[in-house]
C-alpha positions as CSV (number, residue, x, y, z in Angstrom):
1,M,0.0,0.0,0.0
2,A,2.9,2.4,0.6
3,T,3.6,2.7,-3.1
4,Q,-0.1,3.4,-3.8
5,T,-0.1,6.6,-1.7
6,H,3.0,8.4,-3.0
7,S,1.9,11.7,-4.5
8,L,2.0,12.5,-8.2
9,S,3.5,15.7,-9.5
10,Y,2.3,17.7,-12.5
11,A,3.0,21.1,-14.0
12,G,0.6,23.5,-15.7
13,C,-3.1,24.3,-15.4
14,N,-4.4,21.9,-18.1
15,F,-6.6,19.0,-17.1
16,L,-6.9,20.2,-13.5
17,R,-10.3,18.6,-13.0
18,Q,-9.1,15.2,-14.3
19,R,-6.2,15.2,-11.9
20,L,-8.2,16.2,-8.9
21,V,-11.1,13.7,-9.7
22,L,-8.7,10.8,-10.2
23,S,-6.7,11.8,-7.1
24,T,-9.9,11.7,-5.1
25,L,-11.0,8.3,-6.4
26,S,-7.5,6.7,-6.1
27,G,-6.7,8.3,-2.8
28,R,-3.3,9.4,-4.1
29,P,-2.2,13.0,-3.2
30,V,-1.4,15.2,-6.2
31,K,0.9,18.3,-6.5
32,I,0.4,20.7,-9.4
33,R,3.1,23.3,-10.0
34,K,3.6,26.2,-12.4
35,I,-0.1,27.0,-12.7
36,R,0.0,29.9,-15.3
37,A,3.3,30.9,-13.7
38,R,4.3,33.1,-16.7
39,D,1.0,34.7,-17.1
40,D,0.3,38.4,-16.5
41,N,-2.3,37.2,-14.0
42,P,-0.7,34.1,-12.5
43,G,-2.2,31.3,-10.5
44,L,-5.6,29.6,-10.3
45,R,-8.6,31.3,-11.9
46,D,-11.9,31.9,-10.0
47,F,-13.6,28.9,-11.7
48,E,-10.8,26.6,-10.7
49,A,-10.8,27.8,-7.1
50,S,-14.6,27.3,-7.1
51,F,-14.1,23.8,-8.3
52,I,-11.6,23.1,-5.5
53,R,-14.1,24.5,-2.9
54,L,-16.8,22.2,-4.4
55,L,-14.5,19.2,-3.9
56,D,-13.9,20.3,-0.4
57,K,-17.6,20.4,0.3
58,I,-18.3,16.8,-1.0
59,T,-15.3,15.2,0.7
60,N,-14.4,14.8,4.4
61,G,-10.9,15.4,5.5
62,S,-9.3,16.7,2.3
63,R,-6.2,18.7,2.7
64,I,-5.7,21.5,0.2
65,E,-2.7,23.8,0.2
66,I,-2.3,26.6,-2.3
67,N,0.7,29.0,-2.2
68,Q,0.3,32.7,-2.1
69,T,0.4,33.4,-5.8
70,G,-1.9,30.4,-6.5
71,T,0.7,28.8,-8.8
72,T,1.2,25.7,-6.7
73,L,-1.6,23.4,-5.5
74,Y,-1.2,20.4,-3.2
75,Y,-4.3,18.2,-2.8
76,Q,-4.5,15.3,-0.4
77,P,-7.9,13.7,-0.9
78,G,-10.3,12.8,1.9
79,L,-13.3,10.4,1.8
80,L,-16.2,11.1,-0.5
81,Y,-19.0,12.1,1.8
82,G,-21.8,13.4,-0.3
83,G,-25.1,14.3,1.3
84,S,-27.0,17.5,0.7
85,V,-24.8,20.3,-0.7
86,E,-25.3,23.8,-2.2
87,H,-22.6,25.5,-4.3
88,D,-22.4,28.8,-6.2
89,C,-20.4,28.1,-9.3
90,S,-18.2,30.7,-10.9
91,V,-20.0,32.4,-13.8
92,L,-16.8,32.2,-15.9
93,R,-17.6,28.6,-16.8
94,S,-20.9,26.8,-17.0
95,I,-22.4,24.4,-14.4
96,G,-21.5,21.6,-16.9
97,Y,-17.8,22.2,-16.0
98,Y,-18.6,21.2,-12.4
99,L,-21.3,18.6,-13.2
100,E,-18.9,16.5,-15.5
101,S,-16.7,15.9,-12.5
102,L,-19.6,15.3,-10.1
103,L,-20.9,12.6,-12.4
104,C,-17.6,10.8,-12.1
105,L,-17.6,11.0,-8.3
106,A,-21.3,10.7,-7.3
107,P,-21.7,6.9,-7.3
108,F,-18.9,6.5,-4.8
109,M,-20.1,8.7,-2.0
110,K,-20.9,7.6,1.5
111,N,-24.3,9.2,1.4
112,P,-26.3,9.7,-1.8
113,L,-25.4,13.1,-3.3
114,R,-28.1,15.8,-3.5
115,I,-26.6,19.0,-4.8
116,V,-27.9,22.4,-5.9
117,L,-25.6,24.3,-8.2
118,R,-26.1,27.9,-9.1
119,G,-24.5,29.8,-12.0
120,V,-24.5,29.6,-15.9
121,T,-26.5,26.6,-17.2
122,N,-25.7,27.0,-21.0
123,D,-22.6,28.5,-22.5
124,Q,-20.3,28.0,-25.6
125,V,-17.4,26.2,-23.8
126,D,-18.7,23.4,-21.6
127,P,-21.4,20.8,-22.1
128,S,-24.7,22.2,-21.1
129,V,-26.9,20.7,-18.5
130,D,-29.5,19.8,-21.2
131,V,-26.9,17.6,-23.0
132,L,-25.6,16.0,-19.8
133,R,-29.1,15.1,-18.8
134,A,-29.8,13.5,-22.2
135,T,-26.5,11.7,-22.7
136,A,-24.7,11.2,-19.4
137,L,-27.6,9.9,-17.3
138,P,-28.4,7.0,-19.8
139,L,-24.7,6.2,-19.7
140,L,-24.8,5.9,-15.9
141,K,-27.7,3.6,-16.2
142,Q,-25.7,1.3,-18.5
143,F,-23.2,0.8,-15.5
144,G,-26.0,0.0,-13.1
145,I,-26.4,3.4,-11.6
146,D,-30.1,4.0,-11.8
147,G,-33.3,4.3,-9.8
148,E,-35.6,7.0,-8.7
149,S,-32.9,9.2,-7.1
150,L,-30.9,9.6,-10.3
151,E,-32.1,13.0,-11.4
152,L,-30.8,16.2,-13.1
153,K,-33.3,19.1,-13.1
154,I,-33.0,22.6,-14.4
155,V,-34.8,24.8,-11.9
156,R,-33.7,28.1,-13.6
157,R,-31.8,28.9,-16.7
158,G,-28.8,31.3,-16.6
159,M,-26.9,32.6,-19.6
160,P,-23.4,34.2,-19.5
161,P,-22.1,36.6,-18.5
162,G,-24.6,37.2,-15.6
163,G,-25.6,33.6,-14.8
164,G,-28.4,33.2,-12.3
165,G,-29.3,29.7,-13.2
166,E,-30.0,26.8,-10.8
167,V,-29.7,23.1,-11.3
168,F,-30.5,20.2,-8.9
169,F,-28.6,16.9,-9.3
170,S,-29.1,13.8,-7.2
171,C,-27.4,10.4,-7.7
172,P,-27.6,7.1,-5.8
173,V,-24.5,5.4,-4.4
174,R,-23.3,2.0,-5.6
175,K,-20.9,-0.5,-4.1
176,F,-19.8,-1.9,-7.5
177,L,-20.1,-0.9,-11.1
178,R,-21.2,-3.4,-13.7
179,P,-19.0,-4.1,-16.6
180,I,-20.3,-3.1,-20.1
181,Q,-20.2,-4.4,-23.6
182,L,-21.2,-1.6,-25.9
183,T,-19.9,-2.6,-29.3
184,D,-22.9,-2.0,-31.7
185,P,-24.2,1.5,-31.7
186,G,-27.2,0.6,-33.9
187,K,-29.0,3.0,-36.3
188,I,-30.4,6.4,-35.5
189,K,-34.1,6.1,-34.8
190,R,-35.1,9.5,-33.5
191,I,-33.9,13.0,-32.8
192,R,-35.0,15.1,-29.9
193,G,-33.9,18.6,-29.0
194,M,-34.5,21.6,-26.8
195,A,-34.5,25.1,-28.1
196,Y,-34.4,27.6,-25.2
197,S,-34.7,31.4,-25.2
198,V,-34.1,33.5,-22.1
199,R,-34.9,37.2,-21.9
200,V,-35.4,37.5,-25.7
201,S,-38.5,37.2,-27.9
202,P,-40.2,33.8,-27.6
203,Q,-40.2,33.7,-31.4
204,M,-36.4,33.1,-31.3
205,A,-36.9,29.5,-30.2
206,N,-39.4,28.8,-33.0
207,R,-37.0,30.2,-35.6
208,I,-34.2,27.9,-34.3
209,V,-36.5,24.9,-34.5
210,D,-37.6,25.6,-38.1
211,S,-34.1,26.1,-39.4
212,A,-32.8,22.9,-37.6
213,R,-35.6,20.8,-39.0
214,S,-35.0,22.1,-42.5
215,I,-31.7,20.2,-42.5
216,L,-32.7,17.1,-40.3
217,N,-36.0,16.4,-42.0
218,K,-34.1,15.2,-45.1
219,F,-32.8,12.2,-43.1
220,I,-35.4,11.1,-40.6
221,P,-39.0,11.9,-40.0
222,D,-39.1,11.3,-36.2
223,I,-37.8,14.7,-35.0
224,Y,-39.3,16.6,-32.1
225,I,-37.6,19.7,-30.8
226,Y,-39.1,21.2,-27.6
227,T,-39.1,25.0,-27.1
228,D,-38.4,26.3,-23.6
229,H,-39.1,30.0,-23.2
230,V,-38.3,31.1,-19.7
231,K,-39.8,34.2,-18.2
232,G,-39.5,36.2,-15.0
233,I,-37.4,35.1,-12.1
234,N,-36.5,31.7,-13.7
235,S,-34.7,33.4,-16.6
236,G,-31.5,34.3,-14.9
237,K,-29.7,37.6,-15.4
238,S,-28.6,37.7,-19.0
239,P,-30.4,37.3,-22.4
240,G,-29.5,34.5,-24.8
241,F,-30.8,31.5,-26.7
242,G,-29.5,28.2,-27.9
243,L,-30.3,24.7,-29.1
244,S,-29.2,21.2,-27.9
245,L,-30.0,18.2,-30.1
246,V,-29.8,14.5,-29.2
247,A,-30.0,11.6,-31.6
248,E,-31.0,8.2,-30.1
249,T,-30.2,4.9,-31.8
250,T,-32.0,1.6,-31.9
251,N,-29.5,0.2,-29.3
252,G,-30.0,3.0,-26.8
253,T,-27.0,5.1,-27.7
254,F,-27.3,8.9,-27.4
255,L,-25.2,11.3,-29.6
256,S,-25.5,15.0,-28.9
257,A,-24.6,18.5,-30.3
258,E,-25.3,21.9,-29.0
259,L,-24.8,25.6,-29.7
260,A,-25.5,28.8,-27.7
261,S,-25.7,32.4,-28.8
262,N,-22.8,34.8,-28.1
263,P,-22.9,36.3,-24.6
264,Q,-24.4,39.8,-24.3
265,G,-21.8,42.4,-25.3
266,Q,-19.3,39.9,-26.7
267,G,-18.9,39.1,-30.4
268,A,-21.3,39.6,-33.2
269,A,-25.0,38.9,-32.8
270,V,-26.0,35.4,-34.0
271,L,-29.1,34.8,-36.1
272,P,-31.3,32.1,-34.7
273,E,-31.6,30.6,-38.2
274,D,-27.8,30.2,-38.5
275,L,-27.6,28.8,-35.0
276,G,-30.2,26.2,-35.8
277,R,-28.6,25.2,-39.1
278,N,-25.1,25.0,-37.6
279,C,-26.3,22.9,-34.6
280,A,-28.0,20.4,-37.0
281,K,-24.7,20.2,-39.0
282,L,-22.8,19.6,-35.7
283,L,-25.2,16.8,-34.9
284,L,-24.7,15.2,-38.3
285,E,-20.9,15.4,-37.7
286,E,-21.3,13.7,-34.3
287,I,-23.3,11.0,-35.9
288,Y,-20.6,10.6,-38.6
289,R,-18.0,10.2,-35.8
290,G,-20.4,7.7,-34.2
291,G,-19.6,5.2,-31.5
292,C,-21.6,4.0,-28.5
293,V,-20.7,7.1,-26.5
294,D,-20.6,10.6,-27.8
295,S,-17.5,12.7,-27.7
296,T,-18.5,14.6,-24.5
297,N,-18.8,11.5,-22.4
298,Q,-15.9,9.4,-23.7
299,S,-13.8,10.0,-20.5
300,L,-16.8,9.2,-18.2
301,A,-17.3,5.9,-19.9
302,L,-13.6,5.0,-19.8
303,L,-13.4,5.9,-16.1
304,F,-16.3,3.7,-15.1
305,M,-14.9,0.9,-17.2
306,T,-11.6,1.2,-15.3
307,L,-13.4,1.2,-11.9
308,G,-15.7,-1.7,-12.8
309,Q,-15.6,-5.2,-11.4
310,Q,-12.7,-7.4,-12.4
311,D,-14.2,-8.3,-15.7
312,V,-13.8,-7.3,-19.3
313,S,-15.5,-4.1,-20.5
314,K,-15.7,-3.1,-24.2
315,V,-16.9,0.1,-25.7
316,L,-16.8,1.3,-29.3
317,L,-16.0,5.0,-29.6
318,G,-15.6,7.4,-32.4
319,P,-12.2,9.1,-32.9
320,L,-10.8,9.9,-29.5
321,S,-10.8,13.6,-28.5
322,P,-7.5,15.1,-27.2
323,Y,-9.1,15.4,-23.8
324,T,-9.8,11.7,-23.8
325,I,-6.3,10.8,-24.9
326,E,-4.8,12.8,-22.0
327,F,-7.4,11.2,-19.7
328,L,-6.1,7.7,-20.7
329,R,-2.6,8.8,-19.7
330,H,-3.9,10.0,-16.4
331,L,-5.7,6.7,-15.8
332,K,-2.4,4.9,-16.3
333,S,-0.6,7.1,-13.8
334,F,-3.3,6.9,-11.1
335,F,-4.7,3.4,-11.5
336,Q,-1.9,1.6,-13.5
337,I,-4.5,0.5,-16.1
338,M,-3.9,0.2,-19.8
339,F,-6.6,-0.1,-22.5
340,K,-6.4,-2.3,-25.5
341,I,-7.1,0.0,-28.4
342,E,-8.2,-1.4,-31.8
343,T,-9.0,0.7,-34.7
344,K,-12.0,-0.3,-36.7
345,P,-11.9,1.2,-40.2
346,C,-15.2,2.0,-41.7
347,G,-16.0,-0.8,-44.1
348,E,-18.7,-0.9,-46.7
349,E,-21.6,-1.5,-44.3
350,R,-20.2,0.7,-41.5
351,K,-21.2,4.2,-42.4
352,G,-19.4,7.1,-40.9
353,G,-15.8,7.6,-39.7
354,D,-13.2,5.2,-38.3
355,K,-14.1,3.8,-34.9
356,V,-12.0,2.7,-32.0
357,L,-12.7,-0.4,-29.8
358,M,-11.5,0.2,-26.3
359,T,-11.1,-2.9,-24.0
360,C,-10.0,-3.1,-20.4
361,V,-10.3,-5.3,-17.3
362,G,-11.8,-3.3,-14.4
363,I,-9.7,-2.8,-11.3
364,G,-12.6,-4.0,-9.1
365,F,-12.9,-0.6,-7.3
366,S,-15.4,-0.9,-4.5
367,N,-17.1,1.9,-2.6
368,L,-15.7,1.2,0.8
369,S,-17.4,4.1,2.5
370,K,-20.9,2.9,1.5
371,T,-22.5,1.6,4.7
372,L,-24.1,-1.8,4.3
373,K,-27.8,-1.6,5.2
């Protein structure tokens, strides 16, 4: 066990969330140096500090040391505690930035997690809450994390730069994760979407829907895009609109794409028609990439495969994103696990781009803090 607890050392601000999440799960301390050391404004940003505070809230006994300039961080993880938590996220990044990591940690808490997050619900950088609800929650169910208490609800929408949104997330705890065999994505059977407009004309959402349908209707008839026009106190502090689209396949795979308008006072104004068309094209591109897990959730699937029971898990993915490739390197450092990676070129019958078949044997990670009832 002594070798297992020696701390890992990294330099730079990239992949901070990955390192802290894997450190928490593996129980290995991590030291990160030179965080934007040469920048005019050195050290951790507000959103990263907010993320560290969130980790502190959901764990018990974590030790976090940050030097005066914020360029060095030492994190010694405690036990994942969970319970009922509230957190105000930084408005510089969306709630999706925090939720992605919570999805990785939530099944391994001592008490089921029930958390209220406040901030920006949809922006142009991170996966929105809509997309995570439509794609990440079905993925959790594949690993046996399901039940009444798995819920992700948007209470209020908030657009950048003001924010003002609110999201409720609850997740049950599990002692083990089940291994998965997702090797056949199936064919697309329906497309669902959500066009939202906040503090702008309700007509915006309808214009987005019409333009997105104009492209997607050529391929499949079963398309339904909901419109969500939020008024009054539930609409946050800034105006904006956007669209998230999700394609579901015959085998229960979900592929997603999304776009949001430019934040108020930043960049040129976006026409809702252009946004709808571009988002539909992004969805078609994601479908071309294919795989059983879409590109936003690749790392979540690989993490849960790693932590599964000591059995073989297989998943077919589209081309690996740079974030996922770095995540695989981190998995090797923290858990000493290697994936078998086989490329599957698109043959005659396999439409779309080249695929990658990822295979690994889980490390048999068990949730030791879960009390046996």
